[in-house]
Structures are given as C-alpha cells and as structure tokens.
N, C-alpha and C positions, 0 to 999 in steps of 0.2 A: 790420177787416180779420180774419178769426179766426184762431187759432194754428194750426192745418192751414193755414189759405192764406201765412201766418210764414214757415212753418217752413223750408222752400226755394221757392228762385225760382224764376223760371222756368228759368236758366237750369244748376242745378243738378239742378230736375230732371230735363232732355232729359242730361247725365249722366248720373245716376242708369238713365235708360234705355239710354243706351251705354253701360253696365255690364253691365245685364243682356246684353245685344245679344255683349258680349263671352263672357260666361261663358258663356252659352249654344253661342257660335258650337260648339266642341268636344263638346260630350253629347246627350243626348240631354234628359235633365231641363229640369228648368222654374221658373224662378222669377220671385217676384212681390211686389212692397215694398203694405202697405194703409197710409195713413194717416190716424188720426181725433183726435178731439180730445178724445173722454175714453171711458169704458164707468164703470156701472156692474157689470157683471160679474167676476170673474178674469180678468185680462188673460191668463191659455192658454186659458182653455173662449172668447174672445173670437172666441182668434186660430186659437182649431176654428169655430169654428160663421163668423166668419169665409175660409180655407181651403176650408171648405165649398161657401157663398156663390157664390167665384169659382171655386166643380168645384176643384179643383183634385187633387179624388180622379180626377178623371180621364182624366191622363195614366198613358197604356200600362204605362208600368213603375213605377208610384207612388212618383216620385222627381219630385215637386213640392216643393219648400222657399218657405213663408212667409215674409216678413221682417214682423210686424206692428209700428207707433206710435200707441203713443196721446201727445198730444202733452202735452197738457195732466196729465196723471200719471206724467206720466216715464215712461213702464213700456213695454217693446218686449219681444218675445215671436222664443223661429227655431222657425219649424213643418217638420219635413221628416220627409214623405209613411213609411210602412212599406217602402219599394222603397228608399229611405236611405238612416234610421237601423237599415235592418237591417245596410249594410255596412260604416259609418262608425265608428271609436271613441269607444268611450261616453264620451270629456271632449269632442267633435269641438262641439259647438254650442260649452258653453262655453267652449274656447279663443276660441271664434268675437266670440258673445259678447264675450270681456271687447276682445276688438283693437276692437270695434264702440262698448265704454264707452267706452274711456279718449279718442275722440273723441266721442265726447256732451257727455264733463265737463268737453273747452273748448269746447263749445257750438259743432262742426266735423258735427256732424251729416247733410252729404250728403258726403261721409267716409267717414264709417262705417258707411254703408249701403253707397258706395261700397264701402270695404272688405269684405267683413259678404260684400254679392253675389260679388266677386270671387273666395273663398276658397268657398263655396260652392262657387262656377262649378267652380275647379279641383278639391274632390271627385267632381264630380257624373261629369264627365270623368273622374277613377281609376278610377270605377264600370261608369259610365255610358257608356262613347265614343259620342263620333257617329257613322253609320253610315248611307250611301245613301238611305234610303228611312227618314229622319229629317226627323220633317216639326213647327213651330215649334206647339206643340200650345196653349196660352197664350197669349191680348195680355201684349207689357211694357211696358205703358202704367204707368204709376202706380196706384191705385183711391183714394178716398177717403170717407172714411162721418160 
C-alpha cells in the first residue's frame, strides 16, 4: 500500500468530505483536498497546477480553496483563488496553516484537514454567504495523484 493510501482511512476520508459539505453549506465558496505522494516541483507551484487541473478557477466568484498535501515530502499548501485572497486578512492562510500543522505534527492528519477546512469555510461564509441560486460547483471528493 502506498503512503497516499495509508495517509487516511476510508472513514477518515468520509469525515473530511463531510467537513467540506459542512464548510460549503453556508457559502458559495468551494473547497477541495488533493493528496499525492510527492512532487519534484516546488510545492506551491504544484498546488497551483493541481488547482488548474481540478478546474477550481471556474468558480463564479473566484472563491475556491485547495488544500494540497504531498505525503512523502511532509509538505502542504493552502491555495486560495483571487476572490477569497482579496478579502481575507493577510495572515489568514498562515493561521489556518498553523492550526493544521499542529495536528500534523502529532500525526493527526484527519483532524488537521478537518480543522483547516472548517476554518476556511467560516471565512468563505463571512465574505461569500450562500444565496438561493448557489450550486455546488466542484466535487467534494478528495482527489489523489
């Protein structure tokens, strides 16, 4: 079994998908999680590439958030599209990263992802509240590379 398959159990994956549903329930924003073993690219550049591969730039309000994890590299990136980046405090992504990192240091990857997703969802809700014509523009499933 690969490190990507061992990173989360099936039950933990379902808890993360449920956290995405909860986070997106009150916002037009979209959150995705992508997990892969490693990359030979800069992790931020790879996250941006995955963002485009997952067509996350297609959200109406440019308010997609990607949480990218390279398991073997012990690296992760939180990438927010222009719409969300233009309205959050400058330290928002760092504070979200710190919350996740504290869990990751204790090998509690599921809780780190859940807490990061829920924190991003609260911020998305504050700036991009749900409206009657909103639809789920992107899959909530975890993508893997």
